[in-house]
N, C-alpha and C positions, 0 to 999 in steps of 0.2 A: 504493499499500500504506500502511496505517496506520503512523504514526511509530513506535509501540511494536513493531510487527511487524518493523521494520528492525533492531531491537536484536539483538545476539548472544543474548541471553537475556531472557525475559520470562515473565509468568504469564498464562495464559488467563483466570482470573477477573478480572484487572485490565482486560483487553480488554472483558470483558462489562460491567464497571463504567463504562467509557468509553462504550460504546454506550448504556447506560441514561442517562447524563448527556446525551448528544446527541440521542437519539431514544427517549425513554422509552415512547412509544406504539407503537413498531415491534413487530411480532410476533416473539417468539423461539422459542416452542415451540407446536406444534398437535398435539392428539391427539383424534380423534373430533370432537365439536362444541365442544371447549374450547380456548381460546387463552390463552397467558401472554405478556404483553409483556416487553420488556427491563427496564423500570422495575420491574415486579412480580417478575421473575426475580432481578434484583439484590437486591431486598428479601428474597426467600425464601432466597437464598444466605447473606445476612447473618444471618438468623435461625437457619439450620442451623449456620453456623460458630459463632455465639455459643452455641448449645445444646451443641455438642460441647466447647467450651472450658469451659462451665459443668460438664459431666459429667466433666472431667479428661482428655478425650482430647487428647493432645498432638501436636505436630509429629512426623511420622515413625510415629506409631501408625496403626492400620488399622481400618476398619469393614467389614462385609460387607453386600452388597445382593443379594437373590435374590427377583426378582419379574418379572412381565411389564413390558414397556416402558410408561412413563407419564410424564406431566409431573412427578409427584412424584419418581419415580426419578431423572429427569434433574436436577431441581433439588437433591436431596439429594447426588448425586454431585458436582455443581459446588460446592455449598456446603462439602463436606468438603475439596475442593481449596483453597478460600480459607482454610481453617483449617490447611493443611498436612498434612491427614490423608489417608493413602493409602485407596483404595477397591479392595476385592476383589469385583468383580461376578461372581456365581456362577450357573451354568445351572440353571434350575428343573427341567430334565429329568434332572438327576443323582439318584442314589438319596439317601435321607436321610442314610445312613451317610457317603456321599461328601461331601455338603454339610457335614456337621459336621466331617469330617476337614479339608476345605479351610478352613473358617472357624477351626478350631483352628490350622491351620498358619500362617494369616495373623495369628494372635493378635488377632483381631477384638474390639474393645472392645463393639461394639454390632452387632445383627443386624437389618437392615431387610428386611422381607418383605411378602407380600400373603396373602390368604385362601387361594389355591390352594397356595402353598408351605407354609403353616401346616397345611393339611389333610394334606399328605404327611408332614410332620414328625411330627404327632401320631399318624399311623397307623404310625410306625416301631416297631421292636422296643423293649422296655422300656429297655434301656441307652441307646439312641440318643435315645429320647424324653425320658429324664431329662436327658441332656446338653443337648438342645435347650431344655428348659424352664429350665435353669440360666443360659442365655445371655440377657442383657437384649434384648428384642425391641420394635421399633417397627413398627406397622402402617402401610404406606404408604397403604393404601386405607381406613384408619380401622376395619377389621374388629376382631373380638375377639381376634385372634391376638397382640396385644401392646398396648403403650401407643399410642394413636392419634397419628399424626404431628402433627396440629393441637395436641394437648396437650403433646407433647414439645418442640416448636419453642420457641425463645426468643420473648418477646412482640414483637408488631409494633413496628418502629422500633429494635429492638436492633442494636447495632454490635459485631462481634468485634474483639478486639485484632489488630493487624497481625501476621501469621505470618512468621517469617524462613525463607524458602524458597530453597534452592540448586538448581542443576541436577541434582545427584545426590539431592535429596530424593525419596523414593518418591512417585509419582503414582497409580499403580494396580498391583495384582497380578492378572495374568490367569493362570487356571489352564488348562493345556494338556491335562490329563487328570483327569476327575472320575468316570469310570465303573469303572475297574479300577486296582489297584495304588495306590501312594502318590501323592498329589497333587503336581504340580510347578508352583509358583507363579512366573510370569515377572514380575520386578520391573522396571517401567519408571519412569524418573525424569522429573522435569518438564522437564529439558533434552531428553530424547528426544522428548516430546510437542511441545515448542516447535519443534523441527526439522521435525516432521510438518506443523504448521500453516503454517510459513513458505513451504512449496512450494505452498500453495494459490493464491498469486497467479497462477501460470501457468495455472490452470484457471478463471479468471474468477469466483472467489468475490468476493462483495461484499454490500452491503446489500440488493441486489435478489434475492440467491440464495433459491431455495425448494427445499430438499433433502428428498426423500421417502426415509425409512428403513424398510425392511420386514424388516430383520434385527434380532436382539435386542440390547439395549444391553449385555449382558455380553460380547458378541463384539468382538474387536479389528477385525474386518471393518467393523462399524458405526461404531466409534469413530474410525476414520481419516478419516471424513467428518463425524461429529457435531461434533467439536472445531473443524475448520477452518471449517465453516458459521457457528458462533457467533463464532469469533474474528474473522471478517470482517463480522459484524453481519447475517447472513442469518437465514432462518427454517427450522427443522427440523420436518418433519411426521412424526410417529411412527405407524407402522402396526403395532400390537401382534401381530396375527395376519395372516400373508400368505395371500392367495389372488389368483390371476392376474387375474380379472375385477375384483375389488375394488381391486387395485392400479391398473389402468388407469383405472377411474372416479375414483380419488382423484388420480392424477397429472394428469388432465385438469381436474378441478375446481379444484385448487390451482395450476394453471399451473406445474408443476414445471420447474425448470431443471437440477437435479442429482439424481442418484440413485446408490445403491450396491446392486447386486444380485449374488448368487452365480449361477454358470452354470445351475444347475437351475432357478432362478427365471426367468432369461432364456428357458430352453427352454420353461417352462410358459406364459409370457407370449406368446411368439411363436406358440405353437401355438393360441392362442384364435382361433376363427373370426371374432370381431368385431374383431380387432386393428386392421385397417386402417380401421375406422370411427371410431376415436378421434383426436382433435386433440391431437397431442403436440409441436406446432411450437414450443412454449415451451422445449423441452429445448436446453441448451447442451452438457452433458457427462453421460455415463453411465459408471459405473466398475464394475469387477469384480475380484474377488480370491478367495483361499481354496481354489479348486478348479480342476481342469483345465477349460479353455474351448475347445471344439473350433473349428477354423478355419471349418467349415461354419456353425456357429451364429453366430460373430462376423460372417461375411459376411451372414447373414440380418438381423441387427441393424443392420448398416451400411446394408443396402439398403432397410429399411423403417421405421427409427426415426430421426427427425431428431436432429441433434447429433452431437458427437464421441463416440467410444467409447474408453475408456482401461482397459487391464488392468494392475494392479499385481501383481508377483510378489515376495514377500518373506516374512518370518516375523514372528510376534508378538515373538520374541526380538530382532528388529531385525537389524542387520548387513548392511544393503545392500538396495537395491530395484532391480528392473528394471521399466521402464515401456514399454508398448507403446501408442502412440497409433494405434490401428487405422485411424482415418480418414486419417491421413497416410501410412501404410505398408500399404496393402491387400494387397501382395504378401508381407507377412511375418505373415500371420495364424497360421501354424503355430508362431510363436515367442512368447515372453513379452516380447519387446522388448529394449532396450539399458539398461545400468546408468544409474541416475540420476546427474546431474552430481556429487553429493556422495557416491556409492557406488563402492566398489572391489570388484568381483566377480571372483573367480578360481576355477579348477577345480583339484583336487587328486586324486592317486591314492590307492590303498589304503595306501601307505607315508607319506602326507602330503606327497608331493612334488608341486610344481606342474606341471600338464601343458601342452604347447604348444597353440596354436590351429591348427585345420586340420580336414580332412575325415575322417581315419582313426580307427580305434577307439582309437588311443593318445592322441587329443585329447578323449576322453570322460572326465569325472571328477566328483567330488562338488563341488556348488556351495558356495563359502564367501564371506562378505561382510563388509565393514567400512564403516561409515558414522557420521555424528555421532549417529544415533538408534540406540543398542544398549542391550540390557537391561543392568542392573547385574549380574544374575545370577539364578539360581533361589533363591527365598526359603529361607534356612536350609539349602541343599544345595550346599555348595562343590564336592563331588565331581562332582555332575551338571553344575555350571557349568563345571568344567574339561573334562569330556567334550565339551561343546558348543563349545569354543574351539579354534582353530587359530592359530598364530602363524608369520608368515613369517620368513625368516632375519634380517630387521632387527628383529624383536620386535614387529611390528604385530599387534594383535589382530583376529581375524576370528571370526565365528560360523558354525558348520557348520550346513547346512540339511538334510542327509540326502537331497537330491535329486541326481539324475544328469543331466548335460546336457552340451551342446557349443556353442560359439560358432561362428557362420558368418563368412564373410569380411567381412561388414559390422558385426560386432560385436553381432549379435543372438543371444540365447540360446534354444536349443531344449531343452526338457526331455524326457527319456525317461521317468523314473519316480522314485518314492521308492526310496532305496537299499534299504530293508527290503522293498519290494514286488518288487524285481528277482528274476526267477526264474533259478536256475542248474540247468540240465537237461543232464546228461551232460557238464558241463564248459563248456557254452555259456551266455552271458549272454542272457536273453530279457527284453525290455521289455514288460510288459503293455499299455502305451499303443500300441505298434505293432500288436499283435494286435486291440485294441479298434478302432483305426482301420479295419482290414480288415473287421471285423464290421459296422461302421456303414455300409459301402457297400452292404450288402444292404437292399433296400427294407422288409423286415418288421421290422428292428431299430430300436426307439425308443430304447433305452438299453442299456448293456452294461458289465460289469466283468469282468476277467480276473484270477485269483489263481493262486498256486502252491500246490500241495498235495504232501505227501510221496509219493515213488515208490521202491520197492525197486530198480527197474532204473536209474533216472536220477537219484535223489536228490530231484529236484522235477520236477513236470510241470504244465503249465498247464491250467486248466479255466475255462470261461466261464459267466457268468449273464447271461441276455438278457431284457429286457423287450420283448415283441413289440408291434407296433402293433395297434390295434383292427381286428378282422376277420381277424387273421392265422390261416392254416390250414397254415402250413409246420411240419413236425415238427421236433423237436430233432435227430434223426438226419440229416434232409435238410440242415438249416442246418450241422451239424457237417461233413458230407461236402463241402458247398460251400466251407466255409472251409478245410479241410485240402487241398483241391485247388488252393488259390491261394497257399499259403505253403510255405516250405521245410520239410524233414523235422524239423528241430530245433524249429520253431515250431508244429508240429501240436498241436491240443487233444487231451487225453485224454478229455475229456467236455464236454458243453454242456447246460445246463439253462435252461428258461424259468422265469421268476419274475415275480410280479405287480409288484413294485416293489423297487428296490435300497434297502437300508438306508443311511440318510444321517444325519449329524449335523444340528444345527439350522442350520448354515451351509452345508449342501450337500455335505460331503465323503462319499464312499462309505466305508462302514465295512467294509473288506475283511476284517477279522479276523472279523466276524460271518459273512461268506460262507464263509470257511475252516471255521468251526465248523459251519455248515450242511452243508457237503459232508462233513465228517468224521462227523456224526451219523448213526445207523442210519436 
């Protein structure tokens, strides 16, 4: 491991400068047919940091970036970190009003964007469009949406003043909700990100690493591999728009060693009829996080795709991580693994009391976690921060996940569901994941989600939305009868609907709220 990485605290931009000094011609970033070396990346980061300082953006201030993944996006993000400026990466899929609320909440001094985002902002209602126009904009792709990045950057050869950065200095602000309600910005400090990159040594990161990233740079899912790859001197290959066949072609051509994919991406890749014809022998590790990863899909990946398979379970807020090295524990694929060495993961009941470990229902509880990598809090929302915290009797701070789970006798954590997604029907707790697992056993079911809907008789009752396999001729009534004949009375579905595709976020999470609204609509 690099000497700097062995320190209790350090800065990712300093590691990049060291790689630039030692191997300036080594590839740092690849996007399409373009490549940026470590020497060029380091220089571009300097020009970005110097430009921010020139514009009066100070340590602890924030900028917003909203664009498709690109070399420019990555370089500006990293350059801002060198200046001690926090980055608020925003999802282009958000509404213009939501984007502006998030940028305002972060108190962003500058707004970096591309043509696609600019078009959406300019089409916003008058008040939103006026607010967008009032915010200084820099166009990453050189379009007419704002000042071109090349013109905004400090001159070539510029060197920024050294920024005084502490472990609690804001690194980035990740927004957990940008589609409805008030935005909730998760502030992660430089110390939290440093803890993330330090664990990279156990997964063979190094100068020879080639990491293919097909999830967006605004997502924490992507960043948990983006930063370690560069911290260890490897190459990040950006895929701005994912498609399964294009991913396989890119991974083979680049001789990829590492990747991060969400479960729905694995599902689509493994379903490609050409999958087995690709040479993926260069892979050392594949990672997944952010959404439920079925045991059957993990087994398929293990059986057909070379290299280890690692599932991370945790939250953007931090507070502990569970890790499942599936290739080492093939009999534990139904779990999300064991707590990482630096994580303290516990379970609590509705009254906030810790529950024992074991097999009974009394051993099921909400997952809470503590680790060196925890958010400072929700930006400007101390009340929301307090709601997310739990303290043990000794005063140790934990972050509440909202997930329900149970530890087995070997210390592996099995998740049942999100607390808010658990269905209480007639006084009985029903976990949608249990029902989804049964439905997946039917050969016509390609994908499924179960949600709870209001019921006068039972309070709530479960309904299922199913994506059928190609050529499916089974009716919804027939599948409903098949399912209800295999479960207990309290778990029976009130209704089942076939649907073309489950609504998902950009990182593959099923949007169950939209399914509830769909069911409620006339």
